[in-house]
Each structure stands twice: as C-alpha cells, then as structure tokens.
N, C-alpha and C positions, 0 to 999 in steps of 0.2 A: 862630724869630720868637716873641717873647713873646706870650702870650695873656692878655687881661684876665679878670677873674672871671666876667663875664656870658657871654663866649664859651665859657669852659670849662664852665660849667653847662649851656649849650645842647648842647654836644657830648656831655656825660655823659648828659643826658636822651635824646638821639638814640640812643646806644648801648644804653641800657636798653630803649627802645621796640623796637629791632630784635631784641634777644634775646627779648623777650616775644612779639613777633609770630611768631618762629620756633617758640617753644614751643606756641603756639596753632594753628599751621598743621598739619593732619593729614598724616602721611607717606603718600605715594602707594605703593600696593602693586600687585603684578602682578595682572592681571584674568584669573582662570581661568574665563572665560565658557563653556568647553566642559564644565565640571563644574557642574551645577546646585546651588544652595545646599541644604543638608540640610533635611529637614522631619521630621515625625513618622514614624518608620519609617526615614527616611534613604535617600538614593540609593545608598549603598554596598551595599545588599542586591541590587540588580538586576545589577550587574556580575558578581557571583559566581553568581547563579541563572541568568543567561543562558548561561554556559558549560556548566552542567549540562544545560540544556534543549537546547542546540546538540548536545551529545554524544548525548543521547537521540534526537533527530531523525535525526542521521546514522546511528546504529545501527539505527533502524527502517527507514530507506531502504535500507541495506546488506542487512539481513535479507530485505527484500522482493525485492531484486534476486537474491539467492542462491537463495531458495525460490520464485521466480516460477512455475515449472512446477507446483509443488504448489498454489499459490494459485489459478492460472488453472484448474486441473482440479478444484478444490474447489467448495464451494457457499457460501463466505463472502461478506462484503460487497464484497470487491475481486476477485471472480472474473471481472469484465469487464476486458479488457486495456486499454481506453482509460482507465477509471477508475483502475486500478492505476498506469498510467503518469503520470497527472496528479497523483495523491497522492504518488508518489515524487519528481516534479519539485518539488512544493510543499515537501516535507520537506527536500530538498537546498537549495533557495533559502533557506528559513527558517533552516536551520542556519548557512548562510554569513552571513546578516544578523545573527543573534544572536552569532556568533563575532566579527564585525568591527565591530559597532556596539553602542553602549549608549544610543542616543537614545530619545526618547519613541516614535518611530515603530516601532522594533524591539520595544519593550514592547507596543505596540498590536497589532502583527502576531502576537506570541506569544500574547497573551491571547485573541485572536480564534480563532487556530488551535486552541488547546487547548479552547476552548469547543465548537468543531465536533467535535473528537475525543471530548469527553464525550458529545455527542449520538450519535455513531456507536457508541461502546462501549455506551451504554445501549440503543440499538436492537438491537445484537447480543445483549445479555443477554436482552432481552424476547422476541426472535424465536428465541432459542437457535441462533444462527449463529456462525460464527467471524468476528471483526472483522478478522482478517488484519493487525493492527497490527505484530506481530512474527511473521508467518506463523502457525504453530500452536503456537509456543513458549509464549506468554503467553495465558492465558484471557481472555475478554472482561470478566469480573468483576474480575480483577486489573488489567487495562488501564484499566478505569473508575476504579479506586482511584488509579492513577498519574496519570491525567488530572485528576482532581479535586484531588489534592495539588498538581499543577503550577499549576492554576488558582488555588487558594488562595494559593500562594506568590507568584504574580504579583500578586495583589491586595494583598498586604502590601508588595511590592517595587516599587510604582509609582514611577517616577522623576518628577522635576520636569517639569511640562508647560510648554513654552515658550508665548509669546503665541499666541493663537488662530490668527492667520493663518499663523504659522510652523509650528504643529502640523499644520494642514491641509495645508500644502505638503509637510512631511516624510512624512506618511502617504500622500499622493497619489503621491509619487515612489516610495515602497516598493511600493505597490499596483500601479502601472503597471509597475514593473520585474518584479514577480512574474508579472503576466499575460504580459508579453513573454517571460520566461524559460520559463514553462509552455508557451506556444505553440511555442517553438523546441525545447524539450527533450523534451516528451511524445511527439511522433511518433518521435524517435530512440530513446527509451527503449522505446516500444512495439515498434518493429522488433526491437530486441535481445531483448526479452522473448519475442516470438513465435518467434524463431529458437531461443532457449534452450529454450522450452517444447517445440518440436517435437523437439529432440534428446533430450529427457528423458521422452518418453511411455512409461510403464510400465503395461501392461495386465494386471496380476496381480490376483487376487481381493482381497488385503489392501490394495493401493494404491488401488483404485477404489471400495471399499465406502463408501457414504454420501457419495460425491462426484459431481459432474456427469460424465456421459459425455463424454470429451474429443474424440471424433471426430464432429463435427456439421457444420453448414452452412458453416463456414469452410473445410472440406475439400471439400465438395460440396453444392450447394444442395438436392439431394434429401434430404439427411440432416437437414434442419431439422425434419422430422416427429418425430424422436426425442426432442424436448424436450417433447412433449405425449402424454399417455396412457400406457398400460402396454405395455412391449415386452420381448420375450425375444431377446437378442442371442447369437449363436453365433459364436465366432471359432475358426477352424481353420487349419492350415498346409497349404500346397499339397502338399508331398511327405511328409506324415505318415501312416503306415499306421494308427496308432491313431485319428487324426482321421477317416479314411475309414470305419473300422469304426464309429466313433461316429455318423457321419451315417447309415450304412446301418441301424444299430440303431434309432435314434429317428425318423428322417425318411425312411423308405421312401416315405412320401407327403410330398413337399416342402412341401405346403400345411398340414401338421399344425400346429395351434396350440391354445392354450387360449382358451376363450370370453372375449371382452372384452379380448383381448391380441393384439398383432401381433408378427410375427417378422422378424428380419433376420439375414443371415449375412455375415461378413467372412472372406475367404480371404487369409491373409497369404502374401506371396511377395516377400520382400526389402523394398525401399522402395516397391513398387507393390502395392496391395491391390485385389482385386475385391470387390464387394459386391452384394447384392440384397435387396429388401424383400418381405416376405410370401411368401418361398420359401427353404427351407433345402436347398441342393444344392451339390455341387461343380461341377456343369455349368452355369456361368454364361455365357450367350451375349448378354446385353444390353449388354455393353461398358462398364458403369459401373465406374470405377476412381478411387482416391485415391492420392496420392503423398506421401511424407514425405522430409525431408532425410536422416534416418537411420531405420533400421528400428526400429519400436517393439518393446519386449520383451514377449512373450506366451508363456504356457505352454499349448500346445494339447492337447486341445480346451479351450475355456473358455466358460462360460455366464454372462451378466450379465442380471439382471432389473432393469428400469428402471421408474420411476414419475415422469412429468413430467421426464424427463431426468436423474434422480438414481438411481444404482445402490443398490438396497436389499438385494440379495442377489447373491452371486457365488461361483463355484467354478471351479477349473481343474485340468487333469490328470485323475487318476483320480476326484477328488471331484466333477467335473462330471457324471459318470454318475449318482451318487447324487442330486445336486440335480435333474436332469431326471426321474428316476424318481419322486421325491417331488412335484415341481411339476406335471408333466403328469397325474399320477394324482389329484391333489387336486381337490376340487370348485371 
C-alpha cells in the first residue's frame, strides 16, 4: 500500500524515538542484596578474616577439651568446671557462626567475644595466672597480643551494616541462639569434662606443684576445708611397706603437726580411698571414704604442702622423707 510523504515522516520519527528511548533506559542488573556494597575498607576483608577467627576458636575449644583435667586441677582463670564448659560452648557456637555466616551479626558477635577475651587475658597477665585459653600452651601475654590483633582486624573489616531494625533483629537472633546453645551444651560438656578429669588424676609432685589440690569438696563435703589455710597432706598406699615405715617414723604421735598448720592423710586403696583430718595414721576408723572412676596415680608415700588450696611444695617416694625432715624441723 503506498504511503504518502507525511505518513512516512511520522513512521521515521517514531522509529528514531523508540531507539533513543531504548538507549536512555538503564539496563536492569541482578540484585546481589546478600552482598553489601563496598565501603572504605571494603566488605571483602571480613569473609577472609572470619575463617581465620573460626579456626582459632575451634582450635581453642578443642585444646580445652583435650587438656580439661590439667585446666581443672590448675589455678588458672578457667579452673571452675562450669565456667570452662560455658566458655567451650561459646567458642564452638561462635566458630560455627563465623564459618557459616558473614553477616553484620556475625561480625558483632566476633568483636564482642574478642573484646571479652582481651579483658580476660589482661586479667591473667596482671594477676599472674594462666588464662587457659589454649591450656598451658600459650602464655597470657601472647594470648593478649593475639586477641588485640583479632580485635584490630575486626575493626578494619567491619561489614556493611543493614538498616537499624534489621541489624537489631540479626544480632538478637544470634544472641538468643547463643544463649540457647550454651544452656543445652554446657551441662553436657561439663559432665564429659568431669568424667575425663576423674580418669586423669595424677598425684605426683611434678604434676601438682603450684596447682589446686584436686581432691576437695566435690569428692566429699568435709574436704572443703582444704581450700583455706595451710595444710600438710600425706598420701600413702594401703599395702605399701615403705609407707608404713614412713608413718611410723614421722607420726608415732598421729596428732603431730607444725604450728599454724593442719594435717590430713589419704590412704590409697584402688578406687576407694580412706581419709582423716588432723590425724596421720593408717588405722582409720571414722569411715570417711572417697571413690574414683579410675584409681589416681600416686607414688607413695607422698607429701603435699598447701596454702589456701594450692600446692606450693611437694615430694613423693624417697624424697618425701627429706621434705618432712626439713619441714617439721623448721620454725
């Protein structure tokens, strides 16, 4: 059908307008809403750092589980079984969150956790205690350096914060999940730690020196007194001839003691031990006993000197005789 000049001009203008409109219309792109826009420092820093911190937390929790007996029998910050169990559960949960998430809430959890770790490590340095972060492997001063470096790294790797309401919701969910996880996991971890600790009690002079005496009120309420004041503890074996001669030599008078110091005796007999306070004798008739899942390892006779529950001097075997000669004769 023939087209006149005016109609042809109109069609030409319409085609030109359509092409121009297409050029001016921005092309739609995929919305990567899960990845916040970059900023000064850039969000790519956090995904890499979170994997390093997750590995660090998992290693710390594993080391605590493996060396739980040494930690609980020591005098460090985590020598309490409940506190140790809670810290392990928090480290496990935080490692999982950092491994699986790179949200603002994961960053907030990590920076809060390492801030608390910095305070704990600093406390251990000031009080000259073990922080027990990696059992006795890493010193508190070294651990403080690691915690500060992690804190600084998290400060530079802060991810994009979502809108205020969404950020609060994310943090609340993570915090609530952490509390629920700790409530469920800590008792189970503590039960495992206690069983492991009981299986690994080693009462040698080298293992107990400068650590808390492990046999206290958790074994028998009467033994709670060992955590206060000065004590001289004697451990002997029931069928040990050397132990009998040792008692006869030093404690012909069962009430013998040094002024300002109390005495106690433990008679090892398999997994059942008899004990007495303020009397050192093999003839124990008061019926006080403690039981273990597995027999503790001890070299009899053994002598342990305690101050407020911590062993400050100890000897076993033949060396125990020299220790008592020196200790009982000193003013």
